[in-house]
Each structure stands twice: as C-alpha cells, then as structure tokens.
C-alpha positions in Angstrom: 8.9 9.7 101.6 8.9 6.2 103.3 10.8 3.3 101.9 7.5 1.5 100.9 6.1 4.7 99.4 9.2 5.1 97.3 9.2 1.4 96.3 5.5 1.7 95.3 6.2 4.7 93.1 9.2 3.0 91.4 7.3 -0.3 91.0 4.4 1.6 89.5 6.7 3.1 86.9 8.2 -0.3 86.0 4.7 -1.9 85.8 3.5 1.0 83.5 6.4 0.5 81.2 5.8 -3.2 81.0 2.1 -2.7 80.5 2.8 -0.5 77.5 5.5 -2.8 76.0 4.9 -6.5 77.0 2.4 -8.9 75.5 0.3 -10.3 78.4 -0.9 -13.3 76.4 1.9 -15.7 77.6 1.2 -14.8 81.2 -2.6 -15.4 80.7 -1.9 -18.7 79.0 0.3 -19.8 81.9 -2.4 -18.7 84.3 -4.9 -20.9 82.5 -2.6 -23.9 82.9 -2.0 -23.1 86.6 -5.8 -22.8 87.3 -6.5 -26.0 85.4 -4.6 -27.8 88.3 -6.7 -26.2 91.0 -10.2 -26.8 92.3 -12.9 -24.7 93.9 -14.1 -21.1 93.5 -11.6 -18.7 92.0 -11.3 -15.0 92.9 -9.9 -12.7 90.2 -9.6 -8.9 90.3 -11.1 -6.2 88.1 -8.0 -4.4 86.8 -7.2 -0.8 87.5 -4.5 1.5 86.1 -1.8 -0.7 84.6 -2.5 -4.0 86.3 -2.4 -7.1 84.0 -5.9 -7.7 82.8 -7.2 -11.2 83.9 -10.7 -10.8 82.4 -10.2 -13.0 79.3 -9.4 -15.9 81.7 -12.2 -14.9 84.0 -14.7 -15.0 81.2 -13.5 -18.5 80.0 -13.5 -19.9 83.5 -16.9 -18.6 84.5 -18.5 -21.3 82.3 -16.7 -24.0 84.2 -16.2 -22.9 87.8 -17.5 -20.4 90.3 -15.7 -17.1 89.7 -15.9 -14.2 92.1 -14.5 -10.7 92.6 -13.3 -9.0 95.8 -15.4 -6.4 97.5 -13.8 -3.9 99.8 -15.3 -2.5 103.0 -12.9 0.1 104.4 -9.7 -1.6 105.5 -11.3 -4.9 106.5 -10.6 -8.3 105.0 -12.2 -8.6 101.6 -15.5 -10.4 100.9 -16.2 -12.0 97.5 -19.2 -11.9 95.3 -20.0 -14.2 92.4 -19.4 -13.0 88.9 -20.3 -14.1 85.4 -20.2 -12.1 82.2 -23.0 -9.6 82.3 -23.1 -9.2 86.1 -24.2 -5.7 87.1 -21.2 -3.9 88.6 -20.8 -0.9 90.9 -17.8 1.2 91.9 -16.5 0.7 95.5 -14.9 3.3 97.8 -11.5 2.6 96.2 -12.7 3.2 92.7 -12.8 -0.5 91.7 -15.7 -2.2 89.9 -17.3 -4.9 92.0 -20.3 -7.2 91.5 -23.5 -5.6 92.7 -25.7 -7.7 95.0 -24.6 -11.2 93.9 -24.2 -14.2 96.3 -21.2 -14.2 98.6 -18.5 -16.8 97.8 -15.5 -18.1 99.7 -12.7 -18.6 97.2 -10.1 -21.4 97.4 -7.9 -19.8 94.7 -7.1 -16.0 94.6 -5.5 -14.4 91.6 -4.2 -11.1 93.0 -2.7 -7.9 91.5 0.6 -6.4 92.8 3.0 -3.6 92.3 6.1 -5.7 92.9 7.2 -9.1 94.0 10.4 -10.8 95.2 11.9 -14.2 94.7 10.4 -15.5 97.9 6.7 -15.0 97.1 6.3 -11.6 98.9 4.2 -9.0 97.2 4.1 -5.2 97.4 0.5 -4.0 97.0 -1.0 -0.6 97.4 -0.6 -0.5 101.1 -4.2 -1.1 102.4 -3.4 -4.7 103.5 -6.6 -6.1 102.0 -5.1 -9.3 100.6 -2.9 -9.9 103.7 -5.9 -9.7 106.0 -8.0 -11.8 103.7 -5.4 -14.6 103.3 -4.8 -14.5 107.1 -8.6 -15.1 107.6 -9.0 -17.7 104.9 -5.9 -19.9 105.3 -6.7 -21.4 108.8 -10.1 -22.7 107.4 -8.7 -24.8 104.6 -6.3 -24.8 101.6 -6.1 -21.5 99.8 -3.9 -20.9 96.8 -2.8 -17.3 96.2 -1.5 -16.5 92.8 0.1 -13.2 91.8 -0.3 -12.1 88.2 2.4 -9.7 87.1 4.9 -8.7 84.5 8.4 -10.0 84.9 9.6 -6.3 85.2 7.7 -6.1 88.5 10.3 -8.4 90.2 12.3 -6.6 92.9 15.5 -7.9 94.4 14.2 -7.5 97.9 11.0 -6.1 99.5 10.5 -4.9 103.1 8.5 -7.5 104.9 6.1 -7.0 107.8 4.9 -9.7 110.3 1.4 -9.4 108.8 2.5 -9.9 105.2 1.1 -13.1 103.6 3.3 -14.8 101.0 1.9 -15.9 97.6 2.0 -19.5 96.6 2.8 -18.7 93.0 3.6 -15.8 90.8 2.7 -16.0 87.1 4.5 -13.7 84.6 4.9 -13.6 80.8 8.3 -15.5 81.3 7.6 -18.1 84.0 5.6 -19.5 86.9 7.3 -19.3 90.2 6.2 -21.7 93.0 6.9 -20.7 96.6 4.8 -22.8 99.0 4.5 -26.6 98.6 
C-alpha cells in the first residue's frame, strides 16, 4: 500500500469518527462568517460519505449570491453549474450528485472537501486531482479563494506534497479558521 493510500485510509477513519461525534454547527457558523467577507460566485460540494455537510450554508447563500456545484468529467479540471434549492440533480461517474443542465459558472470562491490537511494549507483528497487541476486553471485568471471545510480531527502533522498540489487559502473547522495565503 502506498504512503498516500495508507494516509487516505487512516484519514478516512479519523473523519468518520469526527463525523459521528463532533457537532458541525460551529464550523458552519465560521464558514458563514468567512464567506461574508468574500465576493463573487461560490462553489460548494454535495457531500458524500462522512464529509462535513455544507448544504445549510449553500441554501442560505443561494438567495444572496450565485452558488454552484462542481461537475466531473473523467479526470479533467472541474466545471461548475449553478445551483439553487430545488435544482434537478443527476449522479456523475464518481457517484456524486451534480446539477443537471443548469448554466455554467466560474466560481471565485471554492469550498472544498478533504480527507486530511496540514498546518501549511495542503490538503489530501481522494487522489483524482480534480481540485488541484481546477485551481491551477482558475488562479491565473483572477483571484480565487479556496476554503477547506473539515473537522479538526482531520489535521495531519505532515502530508506528502506533489509539485501539482494547490494549497488552500483557508481551512475552517469546528475549532478555528486557519489562513494560509495572504
């Protein structure tokens, strides 16, 4: 088993335990405050497995700003489709619900899931590289804020870093907001 594969397995166990024991409301409240200081369209994620569920914040924000969700196409960079409560959804090739046939949106803020994070803004995802490729594509075209939403138990002392990995600007947990990029 590779180092990253083992890390993902262990991180998944920590996240599952936190999901079952930790109240996510403080993290969602902190996310609301962070998002209030940003502008532009916001991408969230439709939660799978034991990811922290951002949908209460999505639903509130959809009345005030453009909200979108990622759409996967194989292992390419993500595209984003507009979402409001009641949007018709379909399941993509990764088993994630995505908006069906709504307009394409370019987000300026991305709220992203993760398995683990470190104290430098690096994240460990599922290994497909979707968010790394997406941030690499979006960042040269203007300011983009990437926010990881996680449980504090998902923090790792160190993570293996690849040249293609994109750091997050902030990570929001039930305990605190960490800022990494000015």
